[in-house]
BAKE-85844 format. One record per residue (C-alpha): residue number from 1; residue in one letter; x, y, z. Coordinates in steps of 0.05 Angstrom, whole numbers, plus 5000, padded with zeros to 4 digits. Example, Ala and Ser with C-alpha at 12.3 -4.5 7.8 and 13.67 -1.06 7.14 Angstrom:
BEGIN
R	1	A	5246	4910	5156
R	2	S	5273	4979	5143
END
This chain:
BEGIN
R	1	M	3795	5537	5686
R	2	K	3858	5566	5717
R	3	L	3924	5529	5712
R	4	L	3974	5536	5769
R	5	L	4045	5513	5755
R	6	F	4092	5508	5814
R	7	D	4168	5505	5813
R	8	I	4195	5452	5860
R	9	D	4263	5468	5891
R	10	G	4260	5529	5936
R	11	T	4186	5539	5922
R	12	L	4152	5476	5946
R	13	L	4209	5443	5982
R	14	L	4283	5437	5996
R	15	T	4318	5369	5994
R	16	N	4375	5397	6036
R	17	G	4428	5380	5986
R	18	A	4403	5311	5964
R	19	G	4402	5331	5890
R	20	T	4471	5361	5894
R	21	R	4499	5300	5928
R	22	A	4467	5254	5878
R	23	A	4494	5293	5819
R	24	N	4563	5296	5850
R	25	R	4563	5221	5860
R	26	A	4543	5208	5788
R	27	F	4598	5252	5760
R	28	E	4650	5223	5806
R	29	N	4629	5152	5789
R	30	I	4633	5162	5714
R	31	Y	4685	5216	5704
R	32	G	4725	5217	5769
R	33	V	4704	5289	5779
R	34	S	4691	5307	5852
R	35	E	4643	5361	5876
R	36	A	4622	5380	5804
R	37	M	4561	5418	5828
R	38	T	4599	5464	5875
R	39	K	4628	5503	5817
R	40	I	4562	5527	5788
R	41	D	4500	5564	5812
R	42	A	4443	5516	5797
R	43	A	4385	5558	5824
R	44	G	4329	5564	5773
R	45	K	4367	5528	5718
R	46	T	4342	5466	5682
R	47	D	4381	5401	5689
R	48	P	4405	5404	5617
R	49	I	4434	5474	5629
R	50	I	4466	5450	5693
R	51	L	4498	5392	5656
R	52	Q	4522	5438	5602
R	53	E	4556	5484	5652
R	54	I	4590	5427	5688
R	55	F	4616	5398	5623
R	56	M	4643	5466	5602
R	57	N	4676	5475	5669
R	58	E	4707	5406	5672
R	59	F	4719	5388	5599
R	60	N	4712	5453	5560
R	61	R	4658	5422	5516
R	62	D	4584	5406	5513
R	63	Y	4556	5337	5530
R	64	S	4525	5286	5483
R	65	P	4455	5256	5491
R	66	E	4488	5190	5507
R	67	E	4529	5221	5563
R	68	A	4468	5254	5592
R	69	Q	4430	5188	5593
R	70	E	4489	5153	5626
R	71	L	4492	5206	5681
R	72	Y	4416	5206	5692
R	73	K	4417	5130	5697
R	74	L	4461	5137	5759
R	75	Y	4433	5202	5784
R	76	I	4362	5176	5793
R	77	P	4378	5118	5841
R	78	F	4428	5162	5877
R	79	L	4374	5216	5886
R	80	E	4325	5164	5912
R	81	E	4378	5141	5962
R	82	E	4398	5212	5983
R	83	T	4326	5235	5994
R	84	N	4311	5172	6034
R	85	N	4371	5185	6078
R	86	S	4358	5259	6092
R	87	E	4299	5302	6111
R	88	T	4262	5342	6058
R	89	T	4238	5410	6082
R	90	V	4170	5433	6059
R	91	M	4167	5508	6050
R	92	P	4122	5551	6095
R	93	G	4048	5547	6079
R	94	I	4054	5497	6023
R	95	P	4014	5439	6053
R	96	S	3954	5482	6070
R	97	L	3958	5519	6004
R	98	L	3960	5456	5961
R	99	E	3904	5424	6001
R	100	S	3860	5485	5989
R	101	L	3877	5492	5915
R	102	S	3869	5417	5901
R	103	S	3798	5419	5926
R	104	R	3778	5473	5876
R	105	E	3740	5451	5814
R	106	D	3759	5514	5776
R	107	M	3834	5501	5781
R	108	V	3884	5448	5758
R	109	L	3953	5441	5789
R	110	G	4018	5422	5756
R	111	V	4093	5432	5763
R	112	A	4141	5472	5720
R	113	T	4210	5451	5741
R	114	G	4281	5446	5714
R	115	N	4286	5377	5744
R	116	I	4282	5318	5696
R	117	E	4215	5284	5705
R	118	Q	4239	5223	5746
R	119	G	4278	5269	5793
R	120	A	4219	5315	5802
R	121	W	4173	5259	5825
R	122	I	4225	5232	5872
R	123	K	4231	5300	5905
R	124	L	4156	5310	5909
R	125	R	4146	5241	5940
R	126	S	4200	5255	5991
R	127	A	4158	5313	6016
R	128	G	4091	5277	6010
R	129	L	4068	5329	5959
R	130	D	4063	5284	5897
R	131	T	3989	5270	5906
R	132	H	3972	5342	5889
R	133	F	4003	5338	5820
R	134	K	3989	5293	5760
R	135	F	4030	5327	5705
R	136	G	4080	5382	5691
R	137	G	4135	5409	5648
R	138	F	4205	5384	5663
R	139	G	4278	5394	5647
R	140	S	4274	5329	5608
R	141	D	4225	5364	5561
R	142	S	4270	5423	5545
R	143	H	4331	5462	5569
R	144	S	4287	5525	5566
R	145	R	4239	5540	5623
R	146	E	4193	5577	5575
R	147	H	4186	5515	5532
R	148	L	4175	5468	5591
R	149	I	4121	5515	5617
R	150	L	4086	5511	5549
R	151	K	4093	5435	5552
R	152	A	4059	5434	5619
R	153	K	4002	5475	5590
R	154	E	3995	5423	5535
R	155	R	3993	5366	5585
R	156	A	3943	5402	5629
R	157	K	3890	5391	5575
R	158	D	3893	5316	5587
R	159	H	3870	5329	5658
R	160	M	3812	5374	5642
R	161	N	3744	5363	5611
R	162	Y	3749	5363	5535
R	163	N	3706	5426	5530
R	164	T	3744	5465	5583
R	165	D	3793	5519	5565
R	166	I	3851	5547	5606
R	167	K	3830	5618	5620
R	168	E	3893	5638	5659
R	169	T	3960	5607	5675
R	170	F	4000	5623	5738
R	171	V	4074	5606	5746
R	172	I	4097	5605	5819
R	173	G	4172	5604	5832
R	174	D	4230	5628	5873
R	175	T	4279	5652	5820
R	176	P	4283	5704	5765
R	177	F	4281	5647	5715
R	178	D	4211	5628	5737
R	179	I	4188	5700	5731
R	180	N	4221	5717	5665
R	181	H	4205	5652	5629
R	182	G	4136	5650	5659
R	183	R	4121	5719	5631
R	184	A	4150	5698	5563
R	185	A	4102	5639	5564
R	186	G	4043	5685	5575
R	187	A	4032	5668	5648
R	188	V	4016	5709	5710
R	189	T	4080	5707	5750
R	190	V	4084	5696	5825
R	191	G	4151	5705	5859
R	192	V	4165	5675	5928
R	193	A	4229	5691	5966
R	194	T	4238	5622	5999
R	195	G	4297	5602	5956
R	196	S	4365	5633	5945
R	197	Y	4338	5701	5919
R	198	S	4313	5755	5965
R	199	K	4246	5790	5956
R	200	T	4284	5853	5934
R	201	E	4323	5813	5881
R	202	L	4259	5782	5855
R	203	E	4223	5849	5852
R	204	E	4275	5873	5802
R	205	H	4244	5824	5752
R	206	R	4174	5852	5761
R	207	P	4132	5792	5779
R	208	D	4057	5804	5778
R	209	H	4055	5783	5852
R	210	I	4109	5772	5903
R	211	F	4112	5743	5973
R	212	N	4164	5730	6026
R	213	D	4132	5661	6032
R	214	L	4064	5629	6019
R	215	N	4045	5621	6092
R	216	N	3987	5671	6094
R	217	L	3934	5628	6061
R	218	K	3880	5681	6057
R	219	I	3924	5732	6022
R	220	V	3956	5682	5975
R	221	L	3890	5652	5953
R	222	E	3864	5722	5935
R	223	I	3912	5727	5875
R	224	F	3881	5665	5843
R	225	E	3809	5691	5847
END
């Protein structure tokens, strides 16, 4: 069995700022801080790392677990509202690719994303892609992408026959974090330049495979054979 783990933001979809707006609203509501997300580069980072950077920028300290939970408690309904009020963009080729992969009996699909789990499912539902995934590794599992990838591999076993082994894991993402942490987790890495990094920038991190986008179904499917 082959395990395919997809990043969400920039790889499967773009929420066109819904996540940023929701986070900004949560920070302003609790701390009176406006536009907190504009001062950091969030691409490829887990939600805990993003929180840490915001707290260091605004308060020169780290956050507590209680503060994180308070923010997430507001962020989730704000994200639901923001995605409902704006259009989510599905990246080129993704619907056809997921349809094809989901029909395969020799593959299982999951996500490996820096989003906390509730936020990840909201984003996937906003694009109508949630039905292709039953599990994943999330920012709520770990601040480290490597660890959340390993967590996704653990959860994959619950969605496979008990006597089936994972022969190969693929991590598909649009940032150097996906490539570097995917490699560290023992996965085949697939870079896709549909996010904020160019193909040239991603190539510097030596992914096993790289594409401008995933629109050419025949060529993309070949790497999973």
